[in-house]
C-alpha positions as CSV (number, residue, x, y, z in Angstrom):
1,M,65.8,12.9,-26.3
2,T,68.3,15.9,-26.5
3,V,71.1,15.6,-23.9
4,D,73.2,18.5,-22.9
5,A,76.4,17.1,-21.4
6,D,80.0,17.2,-21.5
7,T,80.6,14.5,-23.9
8,D,84.2,13.8,-22.8
9,A,83.0,12.6,-19.3
10,F,79.3,11.5,-20.0
11,G,78.8,9.6,-23.4
12,P,75.8,7.7,-25.0
13,E,76.5,4.5,-22.9
14,Q,75.9,6.5,-19.7
15,V,72.6,7.9,-21.2
16,A,71.7,4.3,-22.1
17,A,72.5,3.0,-18.7
18,A,70.3,5.8,-17.2
19,V,67.4,5.4,-19.4
20,S,67.6,1.4,-18.9
21,R,66.9,2.1,-15.2
22,L,63.6,3.5,-16.2
23,G,62.5,0.3,-17.9
24,M,62.9,1.7,-21.5
25,R,66.0,1.6,-24.1
26,A,68.0,4.4,-25.5
27,A,70.3,4.6,-28.5
28,P,72.2,7.5,-30.3
29,W,70.1,9.1,-32.7
30,D,70.6,8.4,-36.4
31,A,68.8,10.9,-38.7
32,A,68.8,8.3,-41.5
33,P,65.3,6.2,-41.9
34,R,65.7,2.9,-40.1
35,A,63.5,0.2,-41.1
36,E,61.4,-1.5,-38.2
37,S,62.0,-5.1,-37.4
38,W,58.8,-7.1,-37.4
39,W,58.6,-7.1,-33.6
40,E,58.9,-3.3,-33.4
41,A,56.2,-3.0,-36.0
42,H,53.7,-5.9,-34.8
43,G,55.1,-7.1,-31.4
44,R,52.5,-5.2,-29.2
45,H,49.8,-6.3,-31.7
46,A,50.8,-10.0,-31.2
47,L,51.0,-9.7,-27.3
48,V,47.3,-8.2,-27.2
49,V,46.1,-10.7,-29.5
50,T,47.9,-13.5,-27.6
51,S,46.5,-12.2,-24.1
52,G,42.8,-11.9,-25.8
53,L,43.0,-15.4,-27.1
54,A,44.4,-16.9,-24.0
55,L,41.9,-15.2,-21.9
56,T,39.1,-16.4,-24.1
57,A,40.3,-19.8,-24.0
58,G,40.6,-19.9,-20.3
59,L,37.2,-18.7,-19.8
60,V,35.6,-21.1,-22.2
61,L,37.4,-24.0,-20.7
62,H,36.5,-23.0,-17.2
63,V,32.9,-22.8,-18.3
64,T,32.9,-26.0,-20.1
65,V,34.7,-27.7,-17.2
66,A,33.1,-26.2,-14.2
67,G,29.7,-25.5,-15.8
68,G,28.0,-21.8,-15.1
69,G,28.3,-18.9,-17.4
70,V,30.9,-16.4,-18.4
71,V,29.4,-13.8,-16.5
72,E,29.2,-15.8,-13.1
73,T,32.7,-16.8,-13.7
74,L,33.8,-13.1,-13.9
75,L,31.4,-12.1,-10.9
76,A,32.9,-14.9,-8.5
77,H,35.1,-13.6,-6.1
78,A,36.8,-16.6,-5.0
79,H,37.5,-18.8,-8.0
80,G,39.6,-21.1,-6.0
81,A,36.5,-22.5,-4.5
82,H,35.4,-23.7,-7.7
83,G,38.4,-25.9,-8.2
84,V,39.8,-24.0,-11.3
85,D,41.3,-26.6,-13.7
86,R,45.0,-26.4,-13.9
87,L,45.1,-25.9,-17.6
88,V,42.6,-22.9,-17.2
89,V,45.1,-21.3,-14.7
90,L,47.9,-21.9,-17.1
91,L,45.9,-20.1,-20.0
92,L,44.9,-17.3,-17.7
93,L,48.5,-16.9,-16.6
94,A,49.8,-16.8,-20.3
95,G,47.2,-14.2,-21.0
96,I,48.5,-12.1,-18.0
97,A,52.1,-12.4,-19.0
98,A,51.3,-11.4,-22.5
99,G,49.1,-8.4,-21.6
100,L,51.9,-6.8,-19.0
101,F,55.0,-7.8,-21.1
102,P,55.4,-4.1,-22.5
103,S,54.6,-2.5,-19.2
104,A,56.2,-4.8,-16.4
105,P,59.6,-3.6,-16.8
106,K,58.6,0.0,-16.3
107,A,56.6,-0.9,-13.3
108,V,59.3,-2.6,-11.7
109,A,61.7,0.2,-12.3
110,S,59.2,2.8,-11.1
111,L,58.7,0.6,-7.9
112,A,62.5,0.1,-7.5
113,R,62.7,4.1,-7.6
114,L,59.9,4.5,-5.0
115,R,58.0,6.5,-7.4
116,P,55.2,4.3,-8.6
117,D,53.3,5.2,-11.8
118,M,50.3,3.8,-13.6
119,N,52.0,0.6,-14.8
120,A,52.9,-0.1,-11.1
121,L,49.4,0.3,-10.1
122,V,48.2,-2.0,-12.6
123,L,51.1,-4.7,-11.7
124,V,50.3,-4.5,-8.0
125,S,46.7,-5.1,-8.7
126,V,47.2,-8.1,-10.8
127,V,49.6,-9.7,-8.3
128,G,47.0,-8.8,-5.5
129,A,44.3,-10.7,-7.7
130,L,46.4,-13.7,-8.3
131,F,47.1,-13.6,-4.4
132,L,43.4,-13.9,-4.2
133,A,43.3,-16.6,-6.7
134,E,41.1,-14.2,-9.1
135,W,42.6,-15.6,-11.9
136,A,40.0,-14.5,-14.4
137,E,39.9,-10.9,-12.9
138,A,43.5,-10.6,-13.3
139,A,43.6,-11.8,-16.8
140,V,40.9,-9.6,-17.8
141,L,43.0,-6.6,-16.2
142,A,46.3,-7.4,-18.0
143,F,44.2,-7.8,-21.4
144,L,42.2,-4.5,-21.1
145,Y,45.6,-2.7,-19.8
146,G,47.6,-4.2,-22.8
147,L,44.8,-3.1,-25.2
148,S,44.8,0.4,-23.8
149,G,48.5,0.8,-24.2
150,L,48.1,-0.8,-27.9
151,I,45.5,1.9,-28.8
152,E,47.5,4.7,-27.2
153,S,50.5,3.8,-29.2
154,W,48.4,3.5,-32.5
155,S,47.0,7.0,-31.7
156,A,50.4,8.6,-31.0
157,R,51.8,7.1,-34.1
158,R,48.9,8.1,-35.9
159,A,49.4,11.8,-34.9
160,R,53.3,11.4,-35.8
161,D,52.8,9.8,-39.1
162,A,50.3,12.8,-40.1
163,I,53.4,14.9,-40.2
164,G,56.1,12.1,-41.1
165,S,54.3,11.1,-44.2
166,L,55.3,14.4,-45.5
167,L,58.8,13.5,-45.8
168,R,58.0,10.0,-47.1
169,I,56.3,11.5,-50.2
170,T,59.4,13.3,-51.5
171,P,60.9,11.6,-54.4
172,A,64.0,9.5,-53.6
173,T,65.7,10.8,-56.9
174,A,65.8,13.9,-59.1
175,A,66.5,14.3,-62.8
176,V,69.8,16.6,-62.8
177,V,70.3,18.4,-65.9
178,H,74.0,18.7,-67.1
179,G,74.0,20.4,-70.5
180,D,72.0,18.6,-73.2
181,H,71.4,15.4,-70.8
182,E,70.1,14.5,-67.6
183,H,70.5,11.8,-64.9
184,R,69.0,10.4,-62.0
185,T,70.5,11.2,-58.7
186,P,69.6,10.6,-55.2
187,V,68.0,13.8,-53.7
188,D,70.2,13.6,-50.7
189,R,73.1,14.0,-53.1
190,V,71.8,16.9,-55.1
191,A,73.8,20.0,-54.6
192,V,72.7,23.6,-54.1
193,G,72.5,25.4,-57.3
194,A,72.1,22.2,-59.4
195,H,69.4,22.3,-62.3
196,V,66.8,19.8,-61.9
197,R,64.0,19.0,-64.4
198,V,60.4,18.1,-63.2
199,R,57.8,16.4,-65.7
200,P,54.2,16.7,-65.5
201,G,52.6,14.9,-62.7
202,E,55.9,14.4,-60.9
203,R,56.7,15.6,-57.2
204,I,59.1,18.4,-57.0
205,P,62.2,16.8,-55.3
206,C,64.0,19.8,-53.9
207,D,63.3,23.5,-52.9
208,G,64.2,25.8,-55.7
209,V,63.5,28.6,-58.3
210,V,61.9,28.0,-61.6
211,T,64.4,28.9,-64.3
212,D,62.5,27.5,-67.4
213,G,58.9,26.5,-67.9
214,S,55.4,27.2,-66.2
215,S,52.9,25.0,-64.5
216,Y,50.3,24.8,-62.0
217,V,51.6,23.3,-58.7
218,D,49.7,21.7,-56.1
219,Q,51.2,23.1,-52.7
220,A,48.7,21.9,-50.3
221,L,51.0,19.7,-48.4
222,V,53.1,22.5,-47.5
223,T,51.1,25.7,-47.6
224,G,47.7,24.2,-47.0
225,E,46.7,26.2,-50.0
226,S,43.8,24.4,-51.6
227,V,44.2,25.9,-54.9
228,P,47.1,25.1,-57.3
229,A,49.6,28.0,-57.7
230,W,50.7,29.1,-61.0
231,K,54.7,28.9,-61.2
232,T,56.7,30.5,-63.9
233,A,60.3,31.5,-64.1
234,G,61.5,33.2,-60.9
235,D,58.9,31.7,-58.8
236,D,59.8,29.5,-55.6
237,V,58.9,26.0,-55.4
238,F,59.1,23.4,-52.6
239,A,59.9,19.6,-52.2
240,G,57.1,17.3,-52.0
241,T,54.6,19.3,-53.9
242,V,53.2,18.2,-57.1
243,N,53.8,19.6,-60.6
244,G,50.7,20.0,-63.2
245,H,50.7,19.6,-66.8
246,G,53.8,21.5,-67.6
247,M,57.6,20.6,-67.5
248,V,59.5,22.9,-65.5
249,E,63.2,23.3,-64.8
250,L,64.6,24.7,-61.5
251,R,67.7,25.8,-59.7
252,T,67.8,24.1,-56.4
253,T,68.3,26.6,-53.4
254,R,68.3,24.4,-50.6
255,A,69.9,21.1,-49.5
256,A,67.4,17.9,-49.2
257,S,68.1,18.2,-45.2
258,D,66.9,21.9,-45.2
259,T,63.8,21.8,-47.6
260,M,60.8,23.4,-46.3
261,L,59.2,20.0,-45.7
262,A,62.2,19.0,-43.5
263,R,62.2,22.1,-41.5
264,I,58.4,21.7,-41.0
265,T,59.1,18.1,-39.7
266,R,61.8,19.1,-37.4
267,M,59.7,21.9,-36.0
268,V,56.8,19.5,-35.4
269,G,59.3,17.1,-33.7
270,E,60.7,20.1,-31.6
271,S,57.1,21.1,-30.5
272,H,56.8,18.2,-28.1
273,H,59.4,19.9,-26.1
274,H,57.1,22.9,-25.6
275,R,54.4,21.1,-23.4
276,A,51.0,22.7,-22.7
277,P,50.7,24.0,-19.1
278,T,47.5,21.9,-18.5
279,E,49.9,18.9,-19.6
280,R,52.5,19.8,-17.2
281,F,50.2,20.2,-14.4
282,I,48.5,17.0,-14.9
283,D,52.0,15.3,-14.9
284,R,53.0,17.2,-11.6
285,F,49.3,16.1,-10.3
286,A,49.8,12.5,-11.2
287,R,53.6,12.4,-9.8
288,Y,52.2,13.0,-6.3
289,Y,48.6,11.5,-6.8
290,T,50.0,8.0,-7.6
291,P,51.9,7.5,-4.5
292,L,49.1,9.0,-2.3
293,M,46.6,6.4,-3.7
294,F,49.2,3.7,-2.8
295,A,49.1,5.0,0.8
296,V,45.5,5.0,0.7
297,A,45.2,1.8,-0.7
298,L,47.8,0.4,2.0
299,A,45.8,2.0,4.7
300,V,42.3,0.3,3.6
301,G,43.9,-3.2,3.1
302,A,45.6,-3.0,6.8
303,V,44.0,-0.8,9.1
304,P,40.6,-2.5,9.3
305,P,41.7,-6.1,9.8
306,L,44.6,-4.7,12.4
307,L,42.5,-2.3,14.3
308,L,39.0,-3.4,13.7
309,G,39.2,-7.1,13.3
310,G,38.0,-7.3,9.6
311,D,38.3,-9.9,7.1
312,W,42.0,-9.6,5.6
313,E,41.0,-11.1,2.1
314,R,37.9,-8.7,1.8
315,W,39.8,-5.7,2.7
316,F,42.7,-6.7,0.5
317,Y,40.5,-6.8,-2.3
318,Q,39.0,-3.3,-1.5
319,A,42.6,-2.1,-1.3
320,M,43.0,-3.7,-5.0
321,L,39.8,-1.9,-6.1
322,I,41.3,1.6,-4.6
323,L,44.4,1.1,-6.8
324,L,42.6,0.4,-10.1
325,I,40.0,3.0,-9.7
326,S,42.5,5.6,-8.8
327,C,44.7,4.8,-11.8
328,P,45.3,8.0,-13.6
329,C,45.7,6.5,-17.2
330,G,42.9,8.5,-18.8
331,L,43.7,11.7,-17.0
332,V,47.5,11.3,-17.9
333,I,46.9,10.7,-21.6
334,S,43.8,13.2,-22.0
335,T,45.9,16.3,-22.9
336,P,49.0,14.9,-24.8
337,V,47.0,12.9,-27.6
338,T,44.6,15.8,-28.3
339,I,47.8,18.2,-28.5
340,A,49.5,15.9,-30.8
341,A,46.5,15.5,-33.1
342,A,45.7,19.3,-33.0
343,I,49.4,20.2,-34.1
344,A,49.4,17.6,-36.8
345,S,46.0,18.5,-38.1
346,A,46.9,22.4,-38.2
347,T,50.3,21.5,-39.8
348,R,48.4,19.8,-42.5
349,H,46.2,22.8,-43.4
350,G,49.2,25.2,-43.5
351,V,49.7,26.4,-39.8
352,L,52.7,25.3,-38.0
353,I,52.3,25.3,-34.2
354,K,55.6,24.8,-32.4
355,G,54.3,23.1,-29.4
356,G,51.4,22.5,-26.8
357,S,52.2,25.5,-24.8
358,H,51.7,27.8,-27.7
359,L,48.5,26.0,-28.8
360,E,47.1,26.5,-25.5
361,E,48.2,30.1,-25.5
362,L,46.6,30.5,-29.0
363,G,43.2,29.6,-27.5
364,R,43.5,32.1,-24.7
365,L,44.0,35.2,-27.0
366,R,42.3,38.4,-26.4
367,A,44.2,40.5,-29.1
368,V,46.1,40.6,-32.3
369,A,48.6,43.1,-33.5
370,F,49.3,43.0,-37.2
371,D,52.6,44.4,-39.0
372,K,51.6,46.2,-42.0
373,T,53.9,45.3,-44.6
374,G,53.5,42.0,-46.3
375,I,50.9,41.1,-43.6
376,V,48.1,43.3,-44.2
377,T,49.5,44.5,-47.4
378,R,51.0,42.4,-50.2
379,G,54.5,43.4,-49.6
380,E,55.2,44.0,-53.2
381,P,55.4,47.7,-53.6
382,E,55.7,49.6,-57.1
383,V,57.4,52.7,-57.7
384,R,54.7,55.4,-58.6
385,E,57.0,58.3,-59.0
386,L,60.6,59.4,-58.6
387,Q,61.1,63.3,-58.3
388,P,64.8,64.3,-58.5
389,V,65.5,67.7,-56.8
390,N,68.3,70.3,-56.7
391,G,68.9,69.7,-60.6
392,R,69.7,66.2,-60.3
393,S,68.7,63.6,-63.3
394,E,66.9,60.6,-63.0
395,E,69.6,58.4,-64.3
396,E,72.0,59.9,-61.9
397,V,69.7,59.3,-58.9
398,L,68.8,55.7,-60.1
399,A,72.3,54.7,-60.7
400,R,73.3,55.5,-56.9
401,L,69.8,54.0,-55.6
402,L,70.6,50.7,-57.5
403,S,74.0,50.2,-56.1
404,V,72.5,50.6,-52.7
405,E,69.3,49.2,-52.8
406,Q,70.4,45.8,-54.5
407,R,72.2,45.0,-51.4
408,S,69.1,44.8,-49.1
409,E,66.2,42.5,-49.3
410,H,63.4,44.7,-48.1
411,P,60.5,44.9,-50.2
412,L,60.8,48.6,-50.7
413,S,64.5,48.0,-51.9
414,R,63.4,45.1,-54.4
415,A,60.8,47.6,-55.9
416,I,63.3,50.2,-56.5
417,V,65.9,47.9,-58.0
418,R,63.2,46.4,-60.5
419,Y,62.4,50.1,-61.4
420,A,65.9,50.9,-62.1
421,R,66.7,47.9,-64.1
422,E,63.6,48.3,-66.2
423,R,65.4,51.5,-67.2
424,G,68.6,50.0,-68.1
425,V,70.7,51.9,-65.4
426,E,74.0,50.6,-64.5
427,P,74.9,50.7,-60.7
428,S,77.5,52.9,-59.4
429,D,80.7,51.8,-57.4
430,L,80.2,52.1,-53.7
431,A,82.2,51.1,-50.6
432,D,81.5,50.8,-46.9
433,F,77.7,49.7,-47.2
434,T,75.8,49.8,-44.0
435,A,72.2,48.9,-43.3
436,V,70.5,50.9,-40.5
437,E,67.7,48.5,-39.2
438,G,64.2,49.8,-39.5
439,R,65.4,53.0,-41.1
440,G,67.3,52.8,-44.3
441,A,70.9,52.4,-45.6
442,E,74.1,54.2,-46.6
443,A,77.3,53.7,-48.5
444,R,80.2,55.8,-49.8
445,I,79.9,56.7,-53.5
446,D,82.1,59.0,-55.4
447,G,83.8,60.0,-52.1
448,R,80.7,61.0,-50.5
449,R,78.2,59.2,-48.0
450,F,75.2,58.5,-50.1
451,W,71.9,57.4,-48.1
452,V,68.3,56.3,-48.7
453,G,65.6,55.7,-46.2
454,S,62.4,56.9,-44.6
455,T,61.2,60.4,-44.2
456,R,62.4,60.3,-40.6
457,F,65.8,58.7,-41.7
458,A,66.2,61.8,-44.1
459,R,65.2,64.4,-41.6
460,E,68.3,63.1,-39.4
461,R,70.6,63.4,-42.2
462,A,69.7,66.5,-44.1
463,A,67.3,69.4,-44.2
464,T,64.1,68.6,-45.5
465,E,62.2,71.6,-44.8
466,A,61.9,72.8,-48.3
467,F,60.4,69.5,-49.5
468,E,57.8,69.0,-46.8
469,P,54.8,70.1,-49.3
470,E,55.8,67.5,-51.6
471,L,56.2,64.9,-48.9
472,A,52.7,65.7,-47.5
473,A,51.0,65.5,-50.9
474,M,52.6,62.1,-51.6
475,Q,51.5,60.7,-48.3
476,R,48.1,62.0,-48.5
477,A,47.9,59.9,-51.7
478,D,48.6,56.6,-49.5
479,E,51.9,56.5,-50.6
480,T,55.1,55.6,-48.8
481,V,57.9,58.2,-49.5
482,V,61.7,57.1,-49.6
483,V,64.1,60.0,-49.5
484,C,67.9,59.7,-50.7
485,G,70.6,62.1,-50.6
486,A,74.2,62.8,-50.0
487,G,75.9,64.1,-47.1
488,D,73.3,67.0,-45.9
489,D,71.8,67.4,-49.6
490,V,68.4,65.9,-50.7
491,W,68.7,64.4,-54.2
492,A,65.4,62.8,-54.8
493,L,61.9,61.7,-53.5
494,V,60.6,58.3,-54.3
495,A,56.9,57.5,-53.9
496,L,55.9,54.0,-53.7
497,A,52.5,52.2,-53.0
498,D,51.6,48.7,-51.9
499,P,47.9,47.1,-52.5
500,V,46.1,45.8,-49.6
501,R,46.0,41.8,-49.6
502,A,42.7,40.5,-51.0
503,E,41.8,38.4,-48.0
504,A,43.0,41.0,-45.4
505,P,39.4,42.5,-44.7
506,A,37.9,39.2,-44.4
507,G,40.7,37.7,-42.1
508,V,40.4,40.7,-39.8
509,A,36.7,40.4,-39.8
510,Q,37.0,36.9,-38.7
511,V,39.4,38.1,-35.8
512,H,36.7,40.4,-34.8
513,R,33.9,37.6,-34.8
514,L,36.1,35.6,-32.6
515,G,35.9,38.4,-29.9
516,L,39.5,39.7,-30.4
517,R,40.7,43.0,-30.5
518,S,43.1,44.1,-33.4
519,A,45.9,46.7,-33.8
520,L,48.0,47.7,-36.7
521,L,51.8,48.4,-36.0
522,T,53.8,49.7,-38.5
523,G,57.1,52.1,-39.0
524,D,55.3,53.6,-41.9
525,N,53.9,57.3,-41.8
526,A,50.7,57.9,-39.7
527,V,48.6,59.0,-42.9
528,T,49.3,56.0,-44.8
529,A,49.0,53.7,-41.9
530,R,45.6,55.1,-40.9
531,S,44.3,54.7,-44.4
532,V,45.3,51.2,-44.5
533,G,43.8,50.4,-41.2
534,A,40.5,51.9,-42.3
535,R,40.5,49.7,-45.4
536,V,40.9,46.4,-43.5
537,G,38.9,47.3,-40.5
538,V,41.5,48.2,-38.0
539,S,40.9,51.3,-35.8
540,D,44.0,51.2,-33.2
541,V,46.8,52.1,-35.5
542,R,50.4,52.9,-34.1
543,A,52.6,54.3,-36.7
544,E,56.3,55.3,-37.4
545,L,57.4,52.7,-34.9
546,L,60.9,51.2,-34.9
547,P,61.7,47.5,-33.8
548,D,61.6,48.4,-30.2
549,G,58.7,50.6,-30.5
550,K,56.6,47.7,-31.8
551,A,57.9,45.5,-28.8
552,E,56.7,48.2,-26.4
553,A,53.3,48.5,-28.3
554,I,53.0,44.6,-27.6
555,D,53.6,45.2,-24.1
556,E,50.9,47.8,-23.8
557,L,48.3,45.7,-25.5
558,I,49.1,42.8,-23.2
559,A,48.8,45.2,-20.3
560,R,45.2,46.4,-21.5
561,H,43.5,43.4,-23.1
562,G,45.5,40.2,-22.0
563,P,47.3,37.7,-24.1
564,T,48.2,39.2,-27.4
565,A,49.5,37.8,-30.7
566,M,51.8,39.5,-33.0
567,V,51.7,38.7,-36.8
568,G,55.0,39.8,-38.8
569,D,57.4,38.5,-41.3
570,G,60.6,40.9,-41.0
571,I,63.6,41.1,-39.2
572,N,62.2,44.3,-37.9
573,D,59.2,42.4,-36.3
574,S,61.5,39.7,-34.4
575,Q,61.4,41.7,-31.2
576,A,57.8,42.0,-31.1
577,L,57.3,38.4,-32.1
578,L,59.3,37.3,-29.1
579,R,57.7,39.8,-26.7
580,A,54.1,38.7,-27.6
581,S,52.0,35.9,-25.8
582,V,52.0,34.2,-29.3
583,G,54.3,35.2,-32.3
584,V,53.1,34.5,-35.7
585,A,55.1,34.5,-39.0
586,M,53.2,34.7,-42.1
587,G,53.7,33.0,-45.4
588,G,56.7,32.6,-47.8
589,N,57.7,36.4,-47.2
590,A,58.7,35.6,-43.7
591,T,62.5,35.9,-43.1
592,D,64.4,33.1,-41.5
593,V,64.8,35.2,-38.2
594,A,61.0,35.8,-38.1
595,A,60.2,32.1,-38.7
596,E,62.6,31.2,-35.9
597,S,61.4,33.9,-33.6
598,A,57.7,33.1,-33.8
599,D,55.7,30.3,-32.0
600,V,53.4,29.9,-34.8
601,V,54.0,29.9,-38.7
602,L,51.2,30.4,-41.2
603,M,52.8,28.8,-44.3
604,Q,50.4,30.4,-46.9
605,D,50.1,34.1,-47.3
606,D,46.6,34.2,-46.2
607,L,45.3,36.2,-42.8
608,R,42.2,33.9,-42.7
609,K,44.5,31.2,-41.6
610,L,45.0,33.1,-38.4
611,P,41.2,33.0,-37.1
612,F,41.3,29.1,-38.3
613,A,44.3,28.7,-35.9
614,V,42.7,30.5,-32.9
615,D,39.4,28.6,-33.4
616,H,41.2,25.3,-33.7
617,A,43.4,25.9,-30.3
618,R,40.1,26.9,-28.9
619,R,38.5,23.6,-30.0
620,A,41.4,21.7,-28.6
621,R,41.1,23.5,-25.3
622,R,37.4,22.2,-25.2
623,V,38.3,18.9,-26.1
624,I,40.9,18.8,-23.2
625,I,38.4,19.9,-20.8
626,E,36.0,17.2,-22.1
627,N,38.6,14.6,-21.5
628,I,39.6,15.6,-18.0
629,T,36.1,15.6,-16.9
630,V,35.4,12.2,-18.5
631,A,38.5,10.7,-16.7
632,L,37.7,12.3,-13.3
633,G,34.0,11.4,-13.5
634,A,34.4,7.9,-14.3
635,K,36.5,7.6,-11.1
636,A,34.1,9.4,-9.2
637,V,31.1,6.9,-10.4
638,F,33.0,3.8,-9.6
639,L,34.2,4.9,-6.2
640,A,30.6,5.4,-5.5
641,F,29.9,1.9,-6.7
642,M,32.6,0.6,-4.5
643,A,31.3,2.5,-1.4
644,F,28.0,0.3,-2.1
645,G,29.9,-2.7,-2.4
646,A,28.9,-3.2,-6.0
647,A,32.3,-3.0,-7.8
648,T,34.6,-5.6,-8.8
649,L,38.3,-5.6,-10.1
650,W,37.3,-6.6,-13.6
651,M,34.6,-3.8,-13.4
652,A,37.1,-1.4,-12.1
653,V,39.7,-2.0,-14.8
654,A,37.1,-1.7,-17.5
655,A,36.0,1.7,-16.3
656,D,39.4,2.9,-16.3
657,M,40.5,1.3,-19.5
658,G,37.2,2.6,-21.1
659,A,37.7,6.1,-19.9
660,S,41.3,5.7,-21.4
661,L,40.1,4.7,-24.7
662,L,37.3,7.4,-24.7
663,V,39.6,10.3,-24.0
664,T,42.1,8.8,-26.6
665,F,39.4,8.7,-29.4
666,N,37.8,12.1,-28.3
667,G,41.5,13.5,-28.6
668,L,41.9,12.1,-32.0
669,R,38.9,14.0,-33.4
670,M,41.2,17.1,-33.7
671,L,42.9,15.5,-36.5
672,R,40.0,16.6,-38.5
673,P,39.8,20.5,-37.9
674,A,36.6,22.6,-38.6
675,G,36.3,25.7,-40.5
676,V,39.3,25.5,-42.7
677,P,39.5,28.6,-45.0
678,T,39.4,27.5,-48.9
679,G,39.5,29.1,-52.1
680,P,41.4,32.2,-53.3
681,A,40.0,35.5,-52.0
682,S,38.6,37.8,-54.8
683,E,40.8,40.8,-55.9
684,P,39.6,44.0,-54.2
685,A,39.3,47.3,-55.9
686,L,42.1,48.7,-53.6
687,A,45.6,50.1,-54.4
688,G,48.0,52.6,-53.0
689,A,48.1,51.3,-49.4
690,G,51.3,52.2,-48.0
691,Q,54.7,50.7,-47.3
692,E,56.8,51.1,-44.3
693,T,60.6,51.2,-44.2
């Protein structure tokens, strides 16, 4: 629980005291792993086993002493008339106490607050059964309710462990290299920038960049990628992934508390704060429904005897039946167990969904908008041509380009920097560097303002009319053009190209098969954008968009089609990601801003993960609907049994707990997703797709 309060006046003691009034315990959070006590790990199991054994022993002893069968014992309504042996009563009472031990404090607290919950329903029903001397039925009720709580707790733990296990697989120590020797250091003490050696078959202890050696690395736990990735000098690696047959050395880039695995785990933990609309509605429904059922039961138990002369014992028994049949256990747990399982399984397969609300919204999508650079294309452009103008030399241009572009993380900038360094160019001295979001950058070099950016940016800075034929020719060749200059003079035209991702056409086709509309949003020129759209199968192409233009395009798509997702990976996509019904950041290319702005993160650079996520979310919604139908249907059936006088307390609790267990196990089916994309996509014979600035 996160508490926002003035800590000088409201501290942990007050929080713990407030929580204790709910029948629960609270303690200040400690991020360090804490070993569970035996009671915390096995206490609930022990109580349920004790309750079951006491119930069985009591029934067997009663059958032995009083005669008759177990079924007759359970169906009898007045056990006191059979002269139940005192030892039998003690055994059944022990079973009741063990079965209700975890829930009784919460029930009492809810009654004290005059906001009865499902625990209160069961407690009142057990007390009522004891008042009627229905010892066996009360014990059966307590045992089944305890068993239901145990299985619900187990299912929630299993869903959490599916993610928490990621952190537990990270090695406890790392082999840190110092000169010609190494020593083992606890992972949480490895400094950023340290050199770490990873031997064949070992798990990588920290996020980092390979500095020496090469090997295949199994990244399935982080990215969901089923095929090991080849890693060599300069490649990123993640904590918890498994090194193959080669020894590698890496330079750590993140502290242990900030690795990709740690961030995934934190995001999954935070996802429970973003509850699904269905889950919130059911909670609100139960909040009013439970007191209403108490009122109905009170009326059934009191009105007929008081006004119609009915038998008090009979109508009190009917009131207890109403309380049990109306208990919303199955309804309340039907949604959260499904959502927890769905989020856990999606994360294991490389799709991080940050909450139940986003999962539900994924299942309602009607359209998807794709950013072009790094999403549909690889985001790794290459310089195809550098054309100096006005008598400038290539070396003179590259020196200035290198000094400006090496300060930017944009894919185009990295391509130009690689091109310049391959030619051995040294950067010029600069001052007053300024990045112009979505357009370009500029700085002062040799006393003049040197700028570089898109053709639109160039037209704002200088007269480009003389170079329009060259610009048009480059764009027709599916190349993106970067223009640079100083003051109002153009110095050079740079043509770059970026290949379409191998899996992009298949991913877009799968999106269409799900019945979703698609659009391509890009800051690149219209010619290049339309060419890329045609190659991947997207007809709605919107080009030359600034960041706010992408956000406006998302608004238009939502108005036209309904819930719309935006898939992006850059800072200039963050506005659109926040404006979309579901913001999706993709892969290792995603900036921290994009990943934080997004509701869903695709950990692998594979567009086929998007239709998998949508289909997974739709399946989760179907399971939620199934669970709600089962929970409400069971109540309707047993209310009909009650109307014909064929229902008993133990049958009512068996029906309610049975429905709860059924929806729990049905929800846990989401731990096994269907249709997970596997295997690498084949390389297409496509090249030259444009790159936006």
